[in-house]
C-alpha positions in Angstrom: 114.3 110.2 2.5 111.5 109.0 4.7 110.3 112.6 5.3 110.2 113.4 1.5 108.2 110.0 0.9 105.9 111.1 3.8 105.3 114.5 2.5 104.6 113.2 -1.0 102.2 110.7 0.1 100.2 113.3 2.3 100.0 115.5 -0.7 98.9 112.7 -3.0 96.3 111.6 -0.5 95.1 115.1 0.1 94.6 115.6 -3.6 92.7 112.4 -3.8 90.3 113.5 -1.0 89.8 116.8 -2.5 88.9 115.3 -5.7 86.4 113.1 -4.0 84.7 115.8 -2.1 84.4 118.0 -5.3 82.5 115.1 -6.9 80.2 114.5 -3.9 77.2 115.9 -5.9 78.2 113.6 -8.8 77.9 110.8 -6.5 74.5 111.8 -5.3 73.3 112.1 -9.0 74.6 108.5 -9.7 72.6 107.2 -6.7 69.6 108.9 -7.7 69.8 107.5 -11.3 70.6 104.1 -10.0 67.6 104.1 -7.6 65.3 105.4 -10.4 66.5 102.8 -12.9 66.1 100.1 -10.2 62.6 101.2 -9.6 61.7 101.3 -13.3 63.3 97.9 -13.9 61.6 96.4 -10.8 58.3 97.7 -12.2 58.7 96.2 -15.6 60.0 92.8 -14.2 57.1 92.4 -11.6 54.5 93.6 -14.2 55.7 90.6 -16.4 55.6 88.2 -13.7 52.3 89.4 -12.6 50.5 88.5 -15.9 50.0 85.0 -14.3 47.5 86.5 -11.8 45.0 87.5 -14.4 42.9 90.8 -14.1 39.9 91.5 -12.2 36.9 93.1 -13.9 35.5 96.2 -12.0 32.7 98.3 -12.9 33.3 102.1 -13.5 34.5 103.9 -10.5 34.9 100.7 -8.6 38.2 100.2 -6.7 39.7 97.1 -5.0 39.8 97.5 -1.2 43.2 97.9 0.4 44.3 94.4 1.6 46.2 93.9 4.9 49.3 93.0 3.0 49.1 96.0 0.8 48.5 98.3 3.9 51.6 96.8 5.7 53.7 97.1 2.6 53.1 100.9 2.5 53.7 101.2 6.3 57.1 99.6 5.9 58.0 101.3 2.6 57.4 104.9 3.7 59.6 104.9 6.7 62.2 103.0 5.0 62.5 105.5 2.2 62.2 108.4 4.7 65.4 107.3 6.7 67.2 106.4 3.4 66.6 109.9 2.2 67.7 111.5 5.5 71.0 109.4 5.4 71.4 110.5 1.8 71.3 114.1 2.8 73.9 113.5 5.5 76.1 111.9 3.2 75.7 114.6 0.6 76.5 117.2 3.2 79.7 115.4 4.4 80.7 113.3 1.6 81.3 109.5 1.8 84.9 109.9 3.0 83.9 112.6 5.4 81.1 110.4 6.9 83.5 107.5 7.3 86.4 109.5 8.8 83.9 111.2 11.3 82.8 108.8 14.1 79.9 110.6 15.3 78.4 111.2 11.7 79.2 107.5 10.8 77.2 106.3 13.8 74.3 108.7 13.0 74.2 107.4 9.3 74.5 103.9 10.3 71.7 104.3 12.8 69.5 105.9 10.2 70.1 102.9 7.8 69.4 100.4 10.6 66.3 102.4 11.2 65.4 102.0 7.4 65.8 98.2 7.8 63.4 98.2 10.7 60.5 99.0 8.5 61.3 95.8 6.4 61.7 93.8 9.5 58.3 94.8 10.6 57.1 93.7 7.2 58.7 90.3 7.4 57.2 89.6 10.9 53.8 90.6 9.9 53.8 88.5 6.7 55.4 85.6 8.5 52.8 85.8 11.2 50.0 85.6 8.5 51.7 82.8 6.8 51.8 80.7 9.9 48.2 81.4 10.9 47.0 81.1 7.4 43.7 83.1 8.1 44.7 86.6 6.5 46.2 86.1 3.0 44.2 84.7 0.1 45.4 83.1 -3.0 46.0 86.4 -4.9 47.8 87.8 -2.1 50.0 84.7 -1.9 50.5 85.0 -5.8 51.6 88.6 -5.4 54.0 87.9 -2.5 55.5 85.0 -4.7 56.0 87.5 -7.6 57.2 90.4 -5.5 61.1 89.4 -5.4 61.2 89.2 -9.3 62.6 92.7 -9.4 65.2 92.5 -6.5 68.1 91.0 -8.7 67.7 93.5 -11.5 67.5 96.4 -9.2 70.7 95.3 -7.3 72.5 94.9 -10.5 71.5 98.4 -11.7 72.8 99.8 -8.4 76.0 97.9 -8.6 76.4 99.0 -12.2 76.0 102.7 -11.2 78.5 102.4 -8.5 81.1 100.7 -10.8 80.7 103.5 -13.5 81.0 106.2 -10.8 84.1 104.7 -9.1 85.9 104.1 -12.4 85.3 107.6 -13.6 86.2 109.2 -10.3 89.3 107.0 -9.4 90.7 106.3 -12.8 93.6 108.6 -12.5 94.8 107.5 -9.0 93.6 103.9 -9.0 92.8 104.0 -5.4 89.3 103.6 -4.0 88.9 104.5 -0.3 87.4 101.8 1.8 84.8 104.1 2.8 83.0 103.4 -0.6 82.7 99.7 0.4 80.5 100.8 3.2 78.3 102.9 0.9 78.0 100.2 -1.7 76.9 97.7 0.8 74.1 99.7 2.2 73.1 101.0 -1.2 72.7 97.4 -2.7 71.0 96.3 0.6 68.4 98.9 0.7 67.9 98.8 -3.0 66.9 95.1 -2.6 64.5 96.0 0.3 62.7 98.9 -1.6 62.5 96.7 -4.7 60.9 93.9 -2.7 58.3 96.2 -1.2 57.6 97.8 -4.5 57.0 94.5 -6.0 54.2 93.9 -3.6 52.6 97.3 -4.3 52.9 97.0 -8.0 51.4 93.5 -7.9 48.1 95.0 -6.6 47.8 97.3 -9.6 45.2 96.4 -12.1 46.5 94.5 -15.3 
């Protein structure tokens, strides 16, 4: 009796895993859609909040110089997005469950995601230092910094909604969601928040 149950369970589990791997491209598509929607929502939210800053009148062809905070935001955003994309490619190649079950691959992906957070840590340290010294950021920089987080919560909600839709569609038949997806959801939401915060700063410097 136990052997029959064990064989049935293994077949059931194998079918579930096969279904997950077959839909790995669908997962990547949902992540791309979520991030695109999150970026769009963050942009609109920050632009609305940005109205309190007022506009700066410039002559034709004149451009505002790049501020230290704007430059550091780019320096943090580029490596963050780069490491995120590399991790996403690895996940697309192995699948979420494949990454979770392979210790070496999971370690590589985790290190890539931690490296992505390194860019944001650099940003926080620099801004924190400027705020303490009070000799680099002017009034407009501070207003942009205060408005930047406005898009984080909407971006995180969009990412969560995309995951919810994907998981419901994928596991509706089995009603079993592998714990590996909790790992993926955590990092997706966390890094979406990070990217939305940095984008909020860069969008804030755009002319109104």
